[in-house]
N, C-alpha and C positions, 0 to 999 in steps of 0.2 A: 806669293810666287811659288811655282813648283820647284821641287828639288832637282838639281841637275844630275843626270845619270853619269856615272863614271865610265861605264861601258855601254853605250847606246846600242840598241838592237840594230843589227845590220840586215837590211833588206836586199834581196837580189836586185841587180841593176835595173832590169826591165820593170820589175814591180815598183821600184823607187821612182822611175821616170813616169810610170803610169799614174801613180799617186800624185806626183807633182803636177802633171797635166790636169788631172781631175780637180785638184785644188784651184788651179788657175781658172778653169771653166766655172767653178762654183763662185769665185770672186766676180767673174764677168756676169754671170746670171744674177747675182745679188745687185751688181751695179746697174744692170738693165732695169730691174724691178724698182730700184730706188729712183733712178733718173726718170722712169716713166711716171712714178708717183708725183715727183716734183713738177713735171711738165703738165700732166693731165689734171691733177688735183689743185694746182696753184697757178701756174703761169699761163697756160692756154686759155682757161675760162676768163681770166682777168686781163688778157692782152698785154702781158709783160714779156720782155725779151731778156736774153742773156748775151754774153759775148760769143765770139767764135762762130763756127759753122752752125751751132744750135741757135745762136742769136739771129743769124741770117735766115735760117729756116723759119723761125717764129715770126720774123718781120715779113717775109714773103707770104707766109700763111695769111697774115692780116691784109696784105695788099691784094693778093690774087684770089683769096678764098679757096685755094686748093688745099687738100688735106695735108696736115703737117707730116704725117707718116710717109707720104710720097716725097715731099720736098726735102726732108732731111737725108733721105737716101741719095737723091739726085745731087744735092749740094756736096755731100761727102765723097762722091765717086771720084772726082778729080784728085782729091787729097789722097784717097786710097791708092789710086793708080801711081801717084808719086811715091807713096810709101812702098809699093811693090818694087818699083825701080830702084829705090835708094836703100831699102832695108830688108828686102827679100819677101818670100811668100808667107813666112810664118806670121809676121806682123800683119800682112795684108789680110789673110784669112781670118785671124782672130778679130781684127777690126771690122771686117766685112760682116761676119756673123753677128758681132755685137750690135752693129748699127741696124742690121735687118731685124734682129730680135727686139731692139728698142722701138723700131717702127711698128712691129706687130704688137708689142705690149701696149703702146699708146692706142692702137686701133681696137684691140680685142679685149683687154682687161678693163672691167668696169670700175675704174678708180673713182671714188666719190669726190665731189667738189667740196672742199673743206671750209673755205672762208672767202669773203669779198673784201676783208680789211686789207688795205694796200700795204701797210707795213708788215703784217703777218705773211701776206703773199710773197713779198720781196724777200723776207727773212727765211721762211721755211721752204719756199719754192727754190731759192738759191741753195739752201742747205742740202735738200734731198737730191737736187740735180748735181751739185758738187760731190756729194757722197757717192753717187752713182758713177761719176767720171773717175773718182779716186779709186773705188773698188775695182772698176774695170782695168785701170792702169796697173793695179797690184796683180791682176791676173794676166798682164801682158797684152791687154787689148786697148782699144781706143774708141771712145764714143764721140769725139770731136776731132775732125781731121785737120784743123788749123794748126795744131801743134806739130804735125808732120811737116807742114809747109814751113813753119818757123824754124824747125831743126835744120831743114834743107837750106833755107836762105842764110842761116847763121854761118854755114860753112863757106858761103860765097861772098858775103859782105861783112864789114867790120861792125857788127851789131850783135847784141846778145839775143837769146831766144825770148827773154822777157820783154826786151825793147820792141822786138818785132810784133809780138802778140799785143802789146800795149797800143802800138800805132794802128794795128788792124782793128782793135776794138774801139779806139777813138773814132775811126771812120764809121763803124757800125752805129755807135751811139749818136753820132752827128746826124746820120740819116734818120734814126729813131726820133730825135728831137724835132726834125723837120716834118716827119710823117705823123707821129703819134702825139706830139706836143712835148713841151719842156718837162712837165710834171711826170709823165709816163717815162720819159727818158731818164730822169733822175732816179725814179724807183727802179728802173732797169739796171742802172749803174750799181745801185745798192744790191740788187740780185746778183750781179756779177761778182761784186766784192765778197759777198757771203759765200758764193759758190767756190771762189778761188781759195778762201780759207778752209772750206770743207775738203777740197781736193788735197791741200797740203796736209791736213789732219789725217785723212784716210790712207794716204800713201806714206805715213809716218815721217812727215817733214822732208821727204826727198825733194831736193831742189833740181835745178836744170842738169847738174852733173852729180854722179855718184861714184865714190871711190871703193875699190875692192882690194883687200889684202888677202892673198891666197897662199896657203902653205900645203904642199902635197908631198907625201913621202917619196913617191917613185915616179910621178908624172909631171914634174915641173916643166920640163922641156916641151912636152906635148901640149900642155895648157898654154904655155907662152906662144908657141907656134900658132895655136888655134886663135888666140886673141889677136895676134898680128895679122894673120892671113885671112881669117874668116870675118873679123869685125873691123879690121883696118885701124886698130888702136895701138898706141904706143905703150910700152911697159917699162918698168924699172925693176931690176932684180937685185935684191939684197942678199949678201952672204951672212947667214946667221946660224945659231945653234938653238936646239930646243931640248926640253927634258920634262919628265913627269914621273910620278910614282909616290906611293905612300911612305916608303922607307927612305927615300932619297931621290936625288935628281941624276938621271943619266943623260948626259949631253950628247947631242948628235947633230952634225953639220947638216944644214938644209938651205934650200933656196927659198926666198920670200918674194913673191911676185906682187907688184903694186901697179894698178891701172885705174884709169878714170874713164867712165862711159856715160852716155846719156841715160836718163831714167827710162826711156822706152826700150833700151837694150838690156836693162838689168835682168828681167825675167828670163830672156833668151840666153844670155851669157851664163847665168847661174845653171840653167838646165844643161848647157853644153859642158860646163866644168864638171857637173855631177855625173854626166855620161862618161867622161874620161876617168874620173876618180870619185866614186861614191863616198869615200872616207875623207875627202878633202876638208881642210879647215879654212873657213872664210870669215872675214870681218867686213861688213858692208856699212858704209855711213855716208851721210849727205856731205856735199862740199859747198861751202858758202861762196868761195871766191877762188879763181884760178888765174895765174898769170904765167906767161912763158910756156915753153915746152910745146909738144904736139897735142894741143887740146882738141882741135877740130880734126875729124876723121879724114884721112886721105882717101881719095877715090879708089875703090877696089879694082878698077880696071887698069890702073896705072901699073907699069912694070916694077 
């Protein structure tokens, strides 16, 4: 591991944001290339499917014989429109560009066909597809719009995001079993399971919700207001003290902000916090289970 700097280099605010945005687009580009490789080199040539919008697109490609690159864009458009309405234009444009780029990658890049072994296809096709989805998520983008639908439905019904996605995929695999046969459906389920684990790995184990602990020297009130008004999230503010130094500890009273957001919001909320305070201290970690409190986001149009 690298040595932690005691006095990190301070970049100008605009430069810091530009570098942060560049890093996000690099993650999305790598995700597109990886997902394209998994699709064109493994799943498409061997007529396997995955879950979610990608699985629907793969299934419709086999039924209609229309190009996958066209169907995946059409299938994701309603989910992207929903994302624009619920989460703003930032998520919409990053997701739209990522899905268009994936469509172009599948069409234009001459990925080789690797193997016809069904177990290898299910395993490595799922891995590269899941890696691509995970990398895109780390960049604040989306390659599969069904998660946007699941996030939205979870705010309206008493079901978790995972439960909604599971029901959605059970329906997809039931159709796959009827159309493609039981064996192909079983291999497709294996593809989905491998892809799901790959997604978890590449987004560093981030679950449905992610907690942020935020310490800012002079901008606590501004950050709190931004989280409440712009993201519609609840916060808890602790009164604490902090200190550091080589020769001793100098304590100073400070506010400690704690909030919980969805994983699709992590990238955007980090960027907004850094815009307000480039020197902020943040601790971000996955949340396994939440009970009580204002977990689900209130509608932003409410007074």
